[in-house]
Every structure is written in C-alpha cells, then in structure tokens.
N, C-alpha and C positions, 0 to 999 in steps of 0.2 A: 255890762259892768257888774262886778261882784263886789259889793261892799255894804255891810251894815255896821260893823265895828272892826277896826283894825288895831292890832296890838303889835308892838315891836319889842324884841328882847335881844340883847347883844350877848354873844358867847365868845370866849377867848380862843376857842378852837373847835374843830369838828367833833371831837369825842365828847366835849361838853354838850354840844347840840344834840348828839345822838342819845346821850343819857337823859337829857331833858325830855326828848321826844318819847322815850320809853315810858317815863312817868306820866307824861301828858296823855298818851294813848291809853294808859291804864285807868285814867280818870275822866274819860269822855262821857257825855250824856248819851242816852240810848237813841235819841232822835235829834235832828237838826242838820245843819250843814257847816262843818268846821274844816277849814283848809289851812295848811301851813306851807310856807315858802322860805327857802334859805337863799340869801343873797350874800355875796362877798362884800367886804368893805369897799372895794373898788367899784363894784356895781352900784352900791348904795350912794357913793359919792357922785355917780353920774346921773342921779335922779334930777328930773327937770322941776324947777319951781315955777308953777304956772300962774298963781295968783298970790299976792302978798309978798312979804319980805322974810328973810331969814330971822330966826329968833336971836335974842342976845347971846344965848348959849352957842348957837350955830356959828355966829360971827366970831366968837371967842376961840373956837376950836381951830387948831392949826395941824399941820402934819407932824409937829413935834410930839413924840410920844410922852414927854414929861409935862405934867400939868401941875402948876403951882397954885394952891388954893389960899 
C-alpha cells in the first residue's frame, strides 16, 4: 500500500488538469516520492466506502449539476 498523505483536486476538464500538472512538475522537490493519478468522475463515484459513513456534504450531493447554496 502506498499512502502517507493523499490530496484530491477536481478539474473541470482534461486541459485544466494538464496545465496544473505542468506547474506542479515545475515545483517538485528534488527528493521524495510523489505520485499523481487522474480518475474520471464516474470512476470516483464507484469508490468503495469501507469504514464509516458518508460526510454531510457527500450525502447532499446529487447528480443534479445545479447546486443551490
């Protein structure tokens, strides 16, 4: 298993991800182990919840693209 810290960032499209990765690669430390993985929204939605419950935010999110705050 590979995990010390896990960070997530959402991008609206692939080109935004690509631009972000260029900037990230230009600012990496000289040593360490840093990995990145891109998953689609569909893949993320198929994630298994093994322990605990969904957060209040996760419960409130629906497939409706319009969010009223």
